[in-house]
N, C-alpha and C positions, 0 to 999 in steps of 0.2 A: 145564828140570826141572819136573815137575809137583808141586805141593804137594798132599799127600794129607790129606784132612780127614774126621773123624768128626763126626756131628751127633747130639746127644742131645735128644730131644723132637720127636716127629713130629706135633705139634699145629699150631694155627693159626700160631704165630710161627715154628716150625721150617720150615713150608712157605714162609713169606715169605723166610727165608734161602735155602732151596733155589732159589726163583725168582730171587733176586738173584745167587746164585753161578753160575747158568747163563749169566749175561752177563759173567763174569769169566774171562779166559783164564789158562791155567796152573794151574788149581785143579780138583781132582776130589774129590767126596764118595764115599768108599769104604766107609763104614760108617754105618748108621742105627740109633739106639737108641730104643726106644719102650716104653711100659707095656703096650700091647695088641699082642701079636705079629702077629695077623692084620691089624690096621689098619696097623701099621708096615710089614709086607710089601707091602701095597697101595700105600703111598706110595713105598716103595723101588722097586717095579716101575715106577711112573710116571716116576721120575727116574733109572732105570738104575743103582741102587745095589746092589752085589753082596752085601754083608754086612749081615745084619739080626740084631738081638739085643735082649733085654730087660734086659741087664746091661751097664752102662757099662764094667766091668772087662774084659769080653770085647773091646770095641773098643780099650781102652787096651793090651791085650796084643798087638794087631796091630803088628808092627814097622814096616810101611809108613805107619802113621798119624803125621803130623807135628804135627797141630794138632786141637783139638776146639772145637766151638761148642756151648754148653749153652743149650738152650731148655726147661729143665725147671722144675718148680715152685719158687717163690721159696725155700721152706724147704730146698731141696737145694743152692742155688747155692754157698754158701761151701764146704761139705764136698766137693762134686763138683769145684770149682775146685782145691781142695787135692789131691784124688785125681789130677787130671790133671797138675798140676805135679810131684807125687811120682813120676808115671809118666814124667816127662821130656817131656811134651807141652805145646806152646804152647796157651793157652786163651783163648777169648772167651766170657764168661758174659753172658747177657742181664740187663738191669736187673731187680731190684736186685742189687748185688754180694752182699749179705747182708741178713738182717733183724735184725741187731744190730751195734753198733759193735765189739764184741769179735771177732766172726767176720770182719768186714770187715778189721780190723787183722791178723788171722791170715793171711788170703790175701795181703795186701801184704807181710807179713814173709817168707813163703815165696817169693814172687816175687823179692824182693830177694836171697834166698839162692841161688835157682836161676839167676837171670839170664834166665829164659825170658820170652817175651812173654805178658803177661796183661792183658787188656782187658775193660772192661765196656760193655755195650750202651746207653750214654747217647746214644740215637739223635738227640736234638735238636741235638747238636753237629754232626751230619752232614746234617740236612735242608737243602736248598738255601735255603729261606726264612730260616732262622736263620744260615746261612753268609753270606748277603747282608748281613744286619745286622752280623755279626761283621766282615766286611771293611770296612764303613763305619767301624766303631769303630777297627779296626786302622790304617786310613789317616788317622785323626784328623778324620773328617768327621761323626762322630756320637757323642753321649754319652747314655747312658740316665739319665733322671731317675726313672722309675718303670716297673715292669712290672706289668700287671694280667692275671692268668691264671685261666681257668676250665677245670677238668677235670671233665667231667660224663659219667656213664654211668648205665644202668639195669640194675643187677645185684643184685636181691634174692634171687638163687639163684646157685649156682656154675656159671656159664656162661663159655665162652671167646669170643674175637672172632668165631668162626664160629657162635655160638649153640649150641655143643655142651656137654654136661655136663663139668665140671672135677672132678678128683680132689682139688683143694686150694682154699684160700680166698685170694682176692686181698686186697690191703691198700692203702688210700689213702695212708697215711704212707710205708711202706717201699718201695712200688713207685711209685705215681703221683706223689707229691710229690717223689720223688727226681729225676724228670725236670726239674722246675722249679727245685729247690734248686741242682742242679749247673749248669743253664743260666744262671741268674741270676748266680752267681759267675763263671762262665766269660765271659759277655758283658761283665760289668762289669770284669773283670780285677782284681777286688778281693775279698778274703775276706768272708764273712758274719760280722758281729760282734754282731748282735742277731737273735733268733728267738723268736717267740711263736706259740702255737697253742691253739685251742679245738676241741672236737668235740661232735657230737650224740649222741643215745642209742645204746647198743650194741644191735645187732640180736640178737634172742633166738635165732635159729637159726644165724646165721653167726658170732656172737661178736665182731664188729668194729663200729667206728663207721662209719656210712653217710654221714656228712656231716662236713666239717672245714674250718676256716679257718686260714690260716697267714700271718703277717707276717714279713718279712725286711728287714734293712738291711745293706748292704755298708759296708766301711770308708770308701769314697769318698763315702758319703752317699746313694747310690741306694737306693730302697726297692722292695719287691715285695709284692703282695697276691695270695694264691693261695686260690681257693675250689675245693673238691673235693666230689663227691657221687656215690654209687651209687644215689641215689633219683630222679635226673632223668629225667622222661619228655619226650623231645624230641630235639634234635640232640645227637649223641654225640661224644666226643673232647675235644680241648683247643684252646682259642683263646688266643693270646698277643698282648696289646696292649703294644707298646713305645712308651712316651711319652718322647721325647728332646728335645734342645735344638734340633734342626733339622727333625724330622719325627715323625709318629706312624705306626708300622707295625703291621699286624695279620697274624699268621702262623697258618696252619692247616696243620700238618704240612709238606708240601712246597710249599704255596702261600703267596704273600705279596701284600698289598695295602697301599697308602698311603692313610691317611684324610685327606680334605680338610677345610678349615675349615667347609664346608657339611655335613659329616657323610657325604659319599659316599666309597665305597671304589674306588680306582683300582688295578686289578690290575698287579702288577709282573712282568715276564718274568724268571724266575730260571733259565731253561733252559740258560743259558751259565755259570752259577755253578760247576758241576762236570760231570763226564763222564756223570752220570746224574741223573734227577729222583727217584730212589728212595733215600730215606735209609738203608734197611736195606742196600741194595747198596753204598752209599758207606761205610757202617760196616764191612762185610765187606772192601771193598777196602783200607781203612786197616789192618785187622788183618793181611791177607796181605802188604801192602807192608812193614809193620813187621817181619814175620818175615823176608822176603827181604832187607831192607836192614839187619837187625840193629840196629834202633833202637826207642825207646819210642814207642808209638802215642798219638795223641790219645785221651783217655778211658781211659788206662791205669788199672789198679787203684790205683796210687799217686796219680794226678791226681784221681781221683774220691773218694778217701778222706775229704777234708774234708766232702763232702756227707753222708756217713754219720755223721760226728761231729755235724753239725747235726741230723740226724734223731734221733739218740740223745738230744740235749738236748731236742728237742720231745717225744719219748716220755716223758722224765722229767717234763716239765710235765704231760702229759696223764694220767699215772698217779699223780701226787702226791696 
């Protein structure tokens, strides 16, 4: 039986999901939702998607649609997740689940009521690099003492990952910090009990802080230092340094290296960690498998909810 999927958001990240789904058997994207009809039709034609619309409700009205993947602007995530669940559809929403603690809780409450699969795209849980470290921890071979993380971009205007104009404003705290806050607690297997943050000046045009520093501590004593910037001119993306009791690992998305005492990086082959080297594809595979098996997925909305409670606490500090 083929799982029929609707995808909302035909931009840079939506295309990453479409590319990943092409490698997954038993799944078909049957509807594509986008803000610009002409551009959405162009993407749909490339991927052989028959139904195109600018209205999510039109996709949800299709009886054949079993599940929805939301790659829409952050500010829509919670309300659209609720819309999908109310329509009886399983839903995977890209990170972040919401841009407020209240809205994140509302999604979790409705998921529990419906019993449908609801998952959030906390991709770092699925990247082979981070899975390698997680397996070491799970097998009792490694314990994190500290994580040092740098998330750097150059985004002084509303641009997406393809360098195209965005209709919405990205956010360091509710989007980019969410990756690390969740990953740190997940890798440590211990809840975050302390969290502090400071931020730089608010950008006059975008209305957001362009630089931020966050400190975290887990109940087991491990600590995390996270630096974020939209002002960085240089290499872009996130670098994760795992400092542990038996090794220091450096993760860059799907790649992993071990740091030697001499400061050299020795690349680790993570190609056998999972069935793919693509974190987005692995994330989608987990979503579809959870639907087929009738189980809770990793990065379910309930599992990632504590992350949004921490982000809420940090926001309270920053706006006090």
